[in-house]
LUMRO-337753 format. One line per 5 residues: number of its first residue (from 1); their letters; for each residue y, x, z of N, C-alpha, C. Coordinates in Angstrom, 1 decimal, padded with zeros to 4 digits, m for minus. Example, Ala and Ser with C-alpha at 12.3 -4.5 7.8 and 13.67 -1.06 7.14 Angstrom:
<recs>
1	as	m005.7 013.2 007.8 m004.5 012.3 007.8 m003.3 013.2 007.8 | m002.2 012.8 007.1 m001.1 013.7 007.1 000.0 012.9 007.9 $
</recs>
This chain:
<recs>
1	menks	m000.6 134.0 045.2 m000.6 133.6 043.4 m001.4 134.8 042.7 | m001.4 135.8 043.0 m001.7 137.0 042.7 m002.5 136.7 040.8 | m003.3 136.1 041.4 m004.2 136.6 040.3 m004.4 135.0 039.3 | m003.2 134.4 039.5 m002.6 133.4 038.1 m001.9 133.8 037.4 | m002.1 133.0 036.4 m001.8 133.1 035.3 m000.8 133.0 034.9 $
6	peqir	000.3 133.9 034.0 002.3 133.4 033.7 002.3 131.8 033.8 | 001.7 130.8 033.2 002.0 129.5 032.7 001.0 128.6 034.0 | 000.3 128.7 035.0 000.0 128.7 036.2 000.9 128.3 037.0 | 002.0 129.4 037.1 002.8 130.2 038.2 003.8 129.5 038.2 | 004.3 129.4 036.3 005.3 128.1 035.9 004.7 126.9 035.9 $
11	eymhe	004.2 126.6 036.3 003.7 124.9 037.0 003.9 124.5 038.1 | 003.1 125.7 038.9 003.0 125.3 040.1 004.3 125.7 041.4 | 005.1 126.4 040.5 007.0 126.3 041.0 007.7 124.7 040.1 | 007.0 124.6 039.6 007.6 123.5 038.4 007.4 121.8 039.6 | 006.5 121.8 039.5 005.8 120.9 040.0 006.2 120.6 041.8 $
16	nnill	006.2 121.7 042.2 006.9 121.6 043.7 008.9 121.9 044.1 | 009.1 122.1 042.3 010.2 121.9 042.4 011.3 123.4 043.4 | 009.9 124.7 043.1 010.7 125.9 043.5 011.5 126.8 042.9 | 012.5 126.9 043.0 013.3 127.6 042.5 013.1 128.7 042.0 | 013.2 130.0 043.8 012.7 131.1 043.8 011.5 131.1 044.3 $
21	kvegl	010.7 132.1 043.9 009.2 132.0 045.0 009.4 133.9 045.0 | 008.6 134.4 046.2 008.8 136.1 046.6 007.6 136.3 047.0 | 007.0 137.8 046.5 006.1 136.9 046.9 004.8 138.7 047.6 | 004.7 138.7 048.4 004.7 140.3 049.0 005.1 141.1 048.8 | 006.4 141.3 048.4 007.5 141.5 048.9 007.3 143.7 049.4 $
26	kqyfk	007.9 144.5 048.5 007.4 145.9 049.2 008.4 147.5 049.0 | 009.3 146.9 049.9 010.4 148.5 049.5 010.5 149.4 049.8 | 009.8 150.7 049.4 009.2 152.0 050.0 010.8 152.9 049.8 | 011.0 153.6 050.7 012.6 154.1 049.6 011.7 156.5 050.8 | 011.3 156.9 049.8 011.6 158.1 050.1 012.4 159.1 050.9 $
31	mghke	012.2 159.5 051.7 013.0 160.3 052.9 011.8 161.7 052.8 | 012.4 162.8 052.2 011.3 164.5 052.4 010.0 163.2 051.6 | 009.4 164.1 052.5 007.8 163.5 051.8 007.1 163.1 052.9 | 008.5 161.9 053.6 007.8 160.8 054.7 008.2 159.8 053.3 | 007.6 158.6 053.9 008.4 156.8 053.6 008.5 156.5 053.9 $
36	lravd	009.7 155.4 054.3 010.6 154.7 054.9 010.2 153.4 054.1 | 009.0 152.2 055.0 009.3 151.3 054.8 009.9 150.2 055.4 | 011.2 149.9 054.1 012.5 149.0 054.1 011.7 147.4 054.6 | 011.3 147.7 053.3 010.6 145.7 054.1 009.1 145.8 053.7 | 008.3 145.4 054.2 006.4 145.6 053.8 006.1 143.9 053.8 $
41	dvsfe	005.8 143.1 052.7 004.8 142.7 052.5 005.7 141.0 052.7 | 007.1 141.1 052.5 007.7 139.5 052.3 007.2 138.9 051.3 | 006.8 137.3 052.4 006.9 136.2 051.0 007.3 134.8 051.0 | 008.0 133.9 050.3 009.0 132.7 050.7 009.3 131.9 049.9 | 009.3 130.8 049.8 009.4 130.5 048.4 010.7 129.8 048.7 $
46	vkkge	011.6 129.3 047.7 013.0 128.1 048.0 012.9 127.5 047.3 | 013.3 126.0 047.3 013.1 124.8 046.8 014.4 124.9 046.1 | 014.6 123.9 044.6 015.5 123.8 043.8 016.4 123.0 045.4 | 017.5 122.7 045.5 018.9 122.2 046.5 019.1 122.6 047.9 | 018.0 123.4 048.4 017.4 124.2 049.5 018.4 125.3 049.8 $
51	vfgiv	019.0 125.4 051.1 019.9 126.4 051.8 018.5 127.7 052.2 | 018.6 128.6 052.1 017.8 129.8 052.8 018.9 130.7 053.6 | 018.7 131.3 054.6 019.2 132.4 055.1 018.2 133.5 055.8 | 018.8 134.5 055.6 017.7 135.6 056.3 018.0 135.6 057.0 | 017.8 136.3 058.4 018.1 136.4 059.9 016.7 137.3 060.6 $
56	gesgc	017.9 138.6 061.1 016.5 139.2 061.7 017.9 140.3 062.4 | 017.5 141.2 062.7 018.2 142.3 063.9 018.8 143.3 063.0 | 019.4 144.2 063.3 020.8 144.9 062.5 018.7 146.5 062.1 | 019.1 146.6 061.0 018.2 147.4 060.4 016.7 147.2 059.9 | 016.5 145.6 060.2 015.3 144.9 059.5 015.2 145.1 058.5 $
61	gkttt	016.0 145.1 057.5 015.3 144.9 056.1 015.9 143.4 055.6 | 016.8 143.0 056.1 017.6 141.8 054.8 017.9 142.0 053.2 | 019.3 143.3 053.8 020.3 143.7 052.9 018.9 143.9 051.9 | 018.6 144.6 051.9 016.9 145.9 051.6 016.0 144.8 050.3 | 016.4 143.2 051.5 015.2 142.3 050.9 016.4 141.2 049.0 $
66	grsii	017.6 141.0 050.5 018.3 140.5 049.4 018.1 141.2 047.6 | 018.6 142.3 048.0 019.2 143.6 046.7 017.5 143.8 046.0 | 016.7 143.9 046.8 015.2 144.4 045.8 015.0 142.7 045.1 | 015.8 141.3 045.6 015.1 140.6 044.4 016.2 140.2 043.7 | 018.2 140.5 043.9 018.6 140.7 042.6 018.4 141.6 041.6 $
71	rlydi	017.7 142.9 042.3 016.8 144.2 040.8 018.1 144.6 040.9 | 018.6 145.5 042.1 019.1 145.6 042.9 018.1 148.1 042.2 | 017.2 146.8 043.5 015.9 148.4 043.5 015.1 148.4 042.6 | 015.0 148.9 041.9 013.3 147.9 041.9 011.7 147.8 042.5 | 011.6 146.8 042.5 010.5 147.1 044.2 008.8 147.5 043.6 $
76	tggsv	008.9 148.0 045.0 007.9 149.1 045.2 006.2 148.5 045.2 | 006.2 147.2 045.7 005.1 146.4 045.6 005.6 144.9 045.9 | 004.5 143.9 044.8 004.5 142.1 044.9 005.4 141.6 043.7 | 005.8 140.6 043.9 006.3 140.2 042.5 007.0 138.9 043.3 | 008.6 138.6 041.9 010.0 137.9 042.1 010.4 137.0 041.3 $
81	yfegq	009.8 135.4 041.4 008.8 135.2 040.5 011.2 133.5 040.2 | 011.5 133.4 039.4 013.0 133.0 039.3 013.1 131.9 038.1 | 013.2 130.5 038.6 012.7 129.1 037.5 012.0 129.8 037.0 | 010.3 129.9 037.9 009.3 129.9 037.0 008.6 131.8 036.1 | 009.7 132.6 036.2 009.9 133.8 035.6 010.0 134.4 036.1 $
86	riaag	009.1 135.6 036.0 008.4 136.8 036.8 009.5 137.6 036.3 | 010.6 138.2 037.5 012.1 138.6 036.8 011.6 139.9 037.5 | 010.3 139.9 038.7 010.5 141.5 039.1 009.7 141.5 039.6 | 008.6 143.3 039.7 007.4 142.9 040.0 006.5 144.6 040.4 | 005.7 144.7 041.5 006.0 146.0 041.8 005.9 147.2 041.2 $
91	trtyk	006.6 148.6 041.4 006.5 149.2 040.9 005.2 150.9 040.7 | 005.0 150.5 042.6 004.3 151.3 042.7 002.9 151.1 042.2 | 002.3 149.9 041.8 000.5 149.4 041.2 001.0 149.6 040.0 | 001.5 150.1 039.1 002.3 151.0 037.9 001.5 151.9 037.4 | 002.5 152.4 039.2 002.6 154.0 038.6 001.3 154.6 039.2 $
96	delka	000.7 154.2 040.3 m000.6 154.7 040.1 m001.8 154.2 039.5 | m001.6 153.5 038.6 m002.9 152.9 037.6 m002.2 154.2 036.6 | m001.0 154.7 036.6 m000.6 155.8 035.2 m001.3 156.8 035.4 | m001.5 157.0 037.5 m001.9 158.8 037.7 m002.9 158.8 037.7 | m004.1 156.9 037.6 m005.5 157.2 037.6 m005.5 157.6 036.4 $
101	vrsip	m005.2 156.8 035.5 m005.0 156.9 033.5 m004.8 159.1 034.1 | m004.2 159.2 033.9 m004.2 161.1 034.1 m004.8 161.7 034.9 | m005.9 160.7 035.8 m007.0 162.1 036.4 m007.8 162.5 035.6 | m008.6 160.7 034.7 m009.3 160.5 033.8 m009.2 161.5 032.8 | m011.1 162.6 033.2 m010.6 163.0 032.0 m011.4 163.2 030.4 $
106	pntks	m010.9 163.2 030.3 m011.4 163.3 027.9 m012.6 163.4 028.3 | m013.3 162.2 026.7 m014.2 162.7 026.7 m014.3 164.2 025.7 | m014.6 165.6 026.0 m014.4 166.5 025.9 m015.4 167.0 024.7 | m016.4 166.8 025.1 m017.4 167.1 023.8 m016.5 166.4 022.3 | m016.2 165.6 022.6 m015.7 165.3 021.3 m014.1 165.5 020.9 $
111	lksap	m013.6 165.8 021.9 m011.9 166.2 021.9 m011.9 168.1 021.6 | m012.7 168.4 021.7 m012.7 170.0 022.1 m012.0 170.4 020.2 | m013.2 170.1 019.7 m013.3 170.8 017.8 m011.8 169.6 017.7 | m011.5 168.7 018.3 m010.4 168.2 018.0 m009.2 168.5 017.9 | m008.6 168.0 016.7 m006.2 168.6 016.5 m006.1 168.4 017.3 $
116	ksaks	m004.6 168.3 018.2 m004.0 168.1 019.2 m003.1 167.1 019.3 | m002.9 166.2 017.6 m002.8 165.0 017.7 m004.1 163.9 018.1 | m005.5 164.3 017.3 m006.4 163.8 018.5 m006.6 163.0 019.8 | m006.3 164.9 020.2 m006.3 165.2 021.8 m005.3 163.4 022.5 | m004.0 164.3 021.4 m002.9 162.5 022.3 m002.7 161.8 022.1 $
121	latrr	m003.5 161.0 021.5 m004.0 160.0 021.0 m005.2 158.9 021.8 | m005.8 160.1 022.3 m007.1 159.8 022.7 m006.8 158.9 024.6 | m005.6 160.0 024.5 m004.8 160.0 026.2 m003.7 158.9 026.1 | m003.0 158.3 024.6 m002.3 157.3 025.0 m003.6 156.0 024.8 | m004.7 156.2 024.4 m005.2 154.5 024.4 m006.2 154.5 025.4 $
126	rkrsv	m006.2 155.7 026.5 m006.6 154.8 028.2 m005.1 154.7 028.6 | m003.9 155.6 028.1 m002.9 154.3 028.9 m002.7 153.5 028.7 | m002.9 153.1 027.3 m002.8 151.8 026.6 m004.0 150.3 027.3 | m005.2 151.4 027.6 m006.2 149.9 028.2 m006.4 149.8 029.6 | m005.0 151.1 030.3 m005.0 150.5 032.1 m003.9 149.6 031.6 $
131	lktlp	m002.1 149.6 031.0 m001.5 148.5 031.1 m001.7 147.7 030.7 | m002.7 147.4 030.1 m003.0 145.8 029.6 m004.1 145.6 030.9 | m004.4 146.1 031.7 m004.6 144.7 033.2 m003.3 145.1 033.8 | m002.5 145.2 033.7 m001.5 145.3 035.1 000.0 143.5 034.7 | m000.4 143.3 036.1 000.4 141.3 035.4 001.8 142.4 035.3 $
136	r	002.3 141.7 033.8 003.4 141.8 033.4 004.6 140.9 034.3 $
</recs>
């Protein structure tokens, strides 16, 4: 469903009576220079009227999954939909895209003689063009 429009996702969830959809959920935490992958690629759907439980060993990510779904944490990757609305989206993709924009060198020929405000305007335009490509 990653490449579906918000309207297509809403329609799919409505037609299939889905209340909650978790897709590719990832929750990573920085620990110094290392990264702890508390939750890595969890996906499931809960239909209206269903009882759903997450079961597993101690420390396997059950609580982190729940906290990520209710947005106590900014999720690293994936998406969470509730009643057809996207309520959470991974920040990693967003941050990676911003880093990529910052690493794209501006057209230096046209900006060398431009005033500083024109240079910052060009940077903002590059960022906006990348942000438009990201899912909301």
